[in-house]
Structure formats: C-alpha cells, structure tokens
MMTF fields as JSON, N, C-alpha, C and O atoms, coordinates in Angstrom:
{
  "mmtfVersion": "1.0.0",
  "mmtfProducer": "UNKNOWN",
  "numBonds": 287,
  "numAtoms": 288,
  "numGroups": 72,
  "numChains": 1,
  "numModels": 1,
  "chainsPerModel": [1],
  "groupsPerChain": [72],
  "chainIdList": ["A"],
  "bondAtomList": [4, 2, 8, 6, 12, 10, 16, 14, 20, 18, 24, 22, 28, 26, 32, 30, 36, 34, 40, 38, 44, 42, 48, 46, 52, 50, 56, 54, 60, 58, 64, 62, 68, 66, 72, 70, 76, 74, 80, 78, 84, 82, 88, 86, 92, 90, 96, 94, 100, 98, 104, 102, 108, 106, 112, 110, 116, 114, 120, 118, 124, 122, 128, 126, 132, 130, 136, 134, 140, 138, 144, 142, 148, 146, 152, 150, 156, 154, 160, 158, 164, 162, 168, 166, 172, 170, 176, 174, 180, 178, 184, 182, 188, 186, 192, 190, 196, 194, 200, 198, 204, 202, 208, 206, 212, 210, 216, 214, 220, 218, 224, 222, 228, 226, 232, 230, 236, 234, 240, 238, 244, 242, 248, 246, 252, 250, 256, 254, 260, 258, 264, 262, 268, 266, 272, 270, 276, 274, 280, 278, 284, 282],
  "bondOrderList": [1, 1, 1, 1, 1, 1, 1, 1, 1, 1, 1, 1, 1, 1, 1, 1, 1, 1, 1, 1, 1, 1, 1, 1, 1, 1, 1, 1, 1, 1, 1, 1, 1, 1, 1, 1, 1, 1, 1, 1, 1, 1, 1, 1, 1, 1, 1, 1, 1, 1, 1, 1, 1, 1, 1, 1, 1, 1, 1, 1, 1, 1, 1, 1, 1, 1, 1, 1, 1, 1, 1],
  "groupList": [{"groupName": "UNK", "atomNameList": ["N", "CA", "C", "O"], "elementList": ["N", "C", "C", "O"], "formalChargeList": [0, 0, 0, 0], "bondAtomList": [1, 0, 2, 1, 3, 2], "bondOrderList": [1, 1, 2], "singleLetterCode": "X", "chemCompType": "L-PEPTIDE LINKING"}],
  "groupTypeList": [0, 0, 0, 0, 0, 0, 0, 0, 0, 0, 0, 0, 0, 0, 0, 0, 0, 0, 0, 0, 0, 0, 0, 0, 0, 0, 0, 0, 0, 0, 0, 0, 0, 0, 0, 0, 0, 0, 0, 0, 0, 0, 0, 0, 0, 0, 0, 0, 0, 0, 0, 0, 0, 0, 0, 0, 0, 0, 0, 0, 0, 0, 0, 0, 0, 0, 0, 0, 0, 0, 0, 0],
  "groupIdList": [1, 2, 3, 4, 5, 6, 7, 8, 9, 10, 11, 12, 13, 14, 15, 16, 17, 18, 19, 20, 21, 22, 23, 24, 25, 26, 27, 28, 29, 30, 31, 32, 33, 34, 35, 36, 37, 38, 39, 40, 41, 42, 43, 44, 45, 46, 47, 48, 49, 50, 51, 52, 53, 54, 55, 56, 57, 58, 59, 60, 61, 62, 63, 64, 65, 66, 67, 68, 69, 70, 71, 72],
  "secStructList": [7, 2, 2, 2, 2, 2, 2, 2, 2, 2, 2, 2, 2, 2, 2, 2, 6, 1, 7, 7, 7, 2, 2, 2, 2, 2, 2, 2, 2, 2, 2, 2, 2, 2, 2, 2, 2, 2, 1, 7, 7, 2, 2, 2, 2, 2, 2, 2, 2, 2, 2, 2, 2, 2, 6, 6, 1, 7, 7, 7, 6, 6, 6, 1, 1, 7, 7, 6, 6, 7, 7, 7],
  "xCoordList": [33.22, 33.687, 32.617, 32.874, 31.322, 30.259, 29.824, 29.513, 29.809, 29.364, 30.253, 29.861, 31.556, 32.463, 32.398, 32.545, 32.165, 32.01, 30.818, 30.847, 29.722, 28.468, 28.743, 28.311, 29.504, 29.606, 30.589, 30.49, 31.506, 32.325, 31.582, 31.708, 30.712, 29.812, 28.859, 28.628, 28.275, 27.358, 28.051, 27.53, 29.303, 30.078, 30.356, 30.201, 30.807, 30.908, 29.743, 29.808, 28.7, 27.279, 27.034, 26.688, 27.269, 27.056, 27.944, 27.555, 29.285, 30.09, 29.937, 30.318, 29.423, 29.052, 27.902, 27.774, 27.044, 25.766, 25.981, 25.153, 27.345, 27.485, 27.976, 28.262, 28.029, 28.653, 27.507, 26.397, 27.778, 26.763, 27.003, 28.002, 25.688, 25.779, 26.688, 26.989, 27.082, 28.011, 27.213, 27.789, 25.784, 24.986, 24.99, 25.027, 24.948, 24.886, 26.296, 26.359, 27.334, 28.576, 28.82, 29.294, 28.463, 28.427, 27.803, 28.347, 26.556, 25.905, 26.586, 26.544, 27.289, 27.967, 29.097, 29.369, 29.865, 31.056, 30.692, 31.374, 29.659, 29.028, 28.698, 29.09, 28.04, 27.814, 29.077, 29.145, 30.06, 31.363, 32.111, 32.816, 31.893, 32.591, 31.975, 32.642, 30.8, 29.882, 30.278, 30.355, 30.531, 30.722, 32.314, 32.64, 33.082, 34.456, 34.517, 35.259, 33.735, 33.684, 33.127, 33.439, 32.269, 31.606, 32.403, 32.214, 33.318, 34.357, 35.416, 36.202, 35.505, 36.697, 37.971, 38.054, 39.059, 40.399, 40.9, 40.556, 41.681, 42.257, 42.924, 42.699, 43.66, 44.296, 43.333, 43.502, 42.272, 41.201, 40.548, 40.302, 40.293, 39.701, 40.556, 40.12, 41.874, 42.946, 43.057, 43.165, 43.036, 43.141, 41.908, 42.047, 40.632, 39.496, 39.458, 38.869, 39.994, 40.09, 41.236, 41.039, 42.282, 43.374, 42.729, 42.892, 41.998, 41.285, 40.39, 40.481, 39.516, 38.541, 39.203, 38.809, 40.246, 41.122, 41.697, 41.828, 42.144, 42.93, 41.874, 42.302, 40.538, 39.687, 39.405, 38.694, 40.068, 40.025, 41.25, 41.254, 42.358, 43.602, 43.524, 42.694, 44.37, 44.317, 45.259, 46.258, 44.823, 45.698, 46.79, 46.49, 48.021, 48.991, 48.799, 48.322, 49.138, 49.049, 49.776, 49.478, 50.975, 51.597, 50.837, 51.047, 49.84, 48.994, 48.01, 47.477, 47.828, 46.626, 47.103, 46.34, 48.459, 48.991, 48.712, 48.668, 48.507, 48.169, 49.525, 50.644, 49.236, 50.382, 50.254, 49.184, 51.367, 51.536, 50.67, 50.806, 49.873, 48.822, 47.466, 46.659, 47.272, 45.876, 45.049, 45.382, 43.94, 42.833, 42.438, 42.548, 41.981, 41.296, 39.833, 39.015],
  "yCoordList": [-138.588, -138.809, -139.096, -139.791, -138.512, -138.855, -140.23, -140.897, -140.68, -142.127, -143.006, -143.95, -142.656, -143.572, -143.746, -144.823, -142.577, -142.456, -143.154, -143.838, -143.084, -143.833, -145.424, -146.26, -145.751, -147.191, -147.764, -148.952, -146.978, -147.433, -147.527, -148.521, -146.521, -146.589, -147.775, -148.477, -148.026, -149.126, -150.514, -151.412, -150.538, -151.766, -152.038, -153.15, -150.874, -150.998, -151.479, -152.247, -150.899, -151.255, -152.81, -153.536, -153.234, -154.66, -155.55, -156.585, -155.031, -155.961, -155.844, -156.791, -154.782, -154.637, -155.471, -155.861, -155.724, -156.575, -158.168, -159.026, -158.306, -159.922, -160.236, -159.37, -161.352, -162.138, -161.868, -162.36, -161.065, -160.83, -162.142, -162.863, -162.268, -163.43, -163.275, -162.15, -164.28, -164.255, -163.383, -162.587, -163.552, -162.996, -161.471, -160.725, -161.075, -159.542, -159.06, -158.042, -159.616, -159.113, -158.929, -157.889, -160.027, -159.954, -158.827, -158.215, -158.519, -157.374, -156.056, -155.162, -155.856, -154.726, -154.528, -153.377, -155.557, -155.645, -155.194, -154.346, -155.73, -155.348, -153.873, -153.14, -153.432, -152.028, -151.116, -150.137, -151.541, -150.715, -150.806, -149.897, -152.057, -152.093, -151.171, -150.543, -151.215, -150.269, -148.705, -147.924, -148.41, -147.113, -146.663, -145.583, -147.771, -147.557, -147.299, -146.438, -148.052, -148.142, -146.822, -146.358, -146.31, -144.968, -143.671, -142.598, -143.862, -142.74, -142.388, -143.25, -141.106, -140.846, -141.265, -141.44, -141.457, -141.653, -140.392, -139.231, -140.769, -139.72, -138.35, -137.176, -138.775, -137.762, -136.923, -135.703, -137.498, -136.682, -135.768, -134.586, -136.315, -135.229, -134.197, -133.047, -134.478, -133.43, -132.446, -131.243, -132.868, -132.01, -130.998, -129.812, -131.615, -130.82, -129.805, -128.734, -130.089, -129.204, -128.129, -126.985, -128.394, -127.533, -126.376, -125.168, -126.959, -126.245, -125.209, -124.027, -125.639, -124.912, -123.738, -122.574, -124.16, -123.218, -122.143, -121.076, -122.402, -121.442, -120.409, -119.301, -120.605, -119.521, -118.521, -117.527, -118.901, -117.866, -117.179, -116.345, -117.452, -116.969, -115.579, -115.226, -114.686, -113.181, -113.115, -113.818, -112.261, -112.036, -111.036, -109.851, -111.413, -110.36, -109.156, -109.334, -107.946, -106.793, -106.694, -105.913, -107.661, -107.728, -108.343, -108.154, -109.175, -109.666, -108.847, -109.073, -107.766, -106.803, -105.711, -104.926, -105.677, -104.675, -105.002, -106.183, -103.985, -104.26, -104.861, -104.488, -105.793, -106.569, -106.226, -105.841, -106.373, -106.057, -107.138, -108.338, -106.702, -107.587, -107.878, -108.627, -107.113, -107.243, -106.171, -104.999, -106.744, -105.692, -104.845, -105.248, -103.691, -102.753, -103.082, -102.519],
  "zCoordList": [92.407, 93.777, 94.833, 95.817, 94.6, 95.422, 95.349, 96.336, 94.028, 93.731, 94.444, 95.13, 94.258, 94.849, 96.399, 96.977, 96.976, 98.482, 98.845, 99.868, 98.129, 98.544, 98.338, 99.133, 97.19, 97.079, 98.183, 98.489, 98.77, 99.875, 101.009, 101.725, 101.33, 102.598, 102.472, 103.456, 101.235, 101.145, 101.478, 102.14, 100.912, 101.052, 102.529, 103.035, 103.24, 104.62, 105.49, 106.45, 104.988, 105.741, 105.592, 106.523, 104.251, 104.033, 104.846, 105.388, 104.899, 105.615, 107.166, 107.854, 107.73, 109.135, 109.612, 110.773, 108.586, 108.906, 109.019, 109.324, 108.68, 108.59, 107.152, 106.326, 106.984, 105.732, 104.755, 104.954, 103.669, 102.506, 101.643, 101.625, 100.856, 100.003, 98.763, 98.363, 98.217, 96.834, 95.856, 95.115, 95.86, 94.828, 94.93, 93.951, 96.214, 96.664, 96.288, 95.6, 96.626, 96.347, 94.892, 94.435, 94.127, 92.646, 92.0, 91.081, 92.512, 92.133, 92.436, 91.59, 93.732, 93.984, 93.174, 92.832, 92.779, 91.993, 90.595, 90.02, 90.058, 88.671, 88.718, 87.809, 89.671, 89.816, 89.715, 88.972, 90.537, 90.537, 89.235, 88.796, 88.604, 87.371, 86.188, 85.366, 86.261, 85.418, 85.507, 84.559, 86.996, 87.319, 86.726, 86.234, 86.937, 86.434, 84.912, 84.44, 84.187, 82.817, 82.208, 81.112, 83.084, 82.634, 83.01, 82.438, 84.033, 84.443, 83.54, 83.148, 83.155, 82.313, 82.887, 84.103, 82.047, 82.492, 83.385, 83.167, 84.323, 85.076, 84.31, 84.606, 83.422, 82.565, 81.942, 81.926, 81.394, 80.67, 81.786, 81.547, 82.937, 83.997, 84.26, 84.319, 84.45, 84.781, 83.545, 83.784, 82.315, 81.2, 81.157, 80.857, 81.503, 81.562, 82.665, 82.518, 83.612, 84.879, 84.607, 85.017, 84.019, 83.494, 82.57, 82.745, 81.594, 80.543, 81.153, 80.821, 82.052, 82.828, 83.636, 83.56, 84.416, 85.101, 84.561, 85.161, 83.179, 82.459, 82.101, 81.775, 82.11, 81.804, 82.859, 82.716, 83.995, 85.269, 85.571, 86.476, 84.873, 85.058, 84.69, 83.852, 85.279, 84.941, 83.552, 83.399, 82.686, 81.573, 81.723, 81.867, 81.701, 81.894, 80.988, 79.867, 81.403, 80.625, 79.452, 78.549, 79.42, 78.109, 76.986, 75.788, 77.576, 76.446, 75.757, 74.671, 76.623, 76.074, 75.214, 74.651, 75.123, 74.157, 72.771, 72.424, 71.891, 70.363, 69.885, 70.237, 69.076, 68.374, 66.892, 66.421, 66.162, 64.807, 64.057, 64.296, 63.241, 62.527, 63.004, 62.453, 64.239, 64.889, 64.222, 64.044, 63.89, 63.379, 64.432, 65.59, 64.178, 65.282, 65.17, 65.898]
}
C-alpha cells in the first residue's frame, strides 16, 4: 500500500507541474504495471491475513480438554 500511495502522490506531483511528456507517462505506467504484476492477488493476501490472525485467536477451553486417542 505504501508503494501505491507513493505512486499516486508522484503522479499528482507530475500532473501539478504541467503537461508531462508521453515518454515520462509511459515510464510511470510501466512502473505501475510492473508493481501490479509483482503484487499478489487480493484473495491470496486475504488468505494470508486470515491465516496469520488465526494464530492469535484464543483457544476455547473445550479444545484444551483431553480427547480420546491423544497421547500424553
């Protein structure tokens, strides 16, 4: 998200300076496309966050009881 915010700020800066050249706009577009290609899909990011968040969830006491077949 930081990269995307920086890119948007950079584009705003370019546009506020006047009409950027086609070559400069092409370079900016190429950089944004490269970033998009290197960024994982949204669903992959959500799955990763859900997996990480699950490690922090409290374990209900019912899951802490001994269960048949568990080795001591």
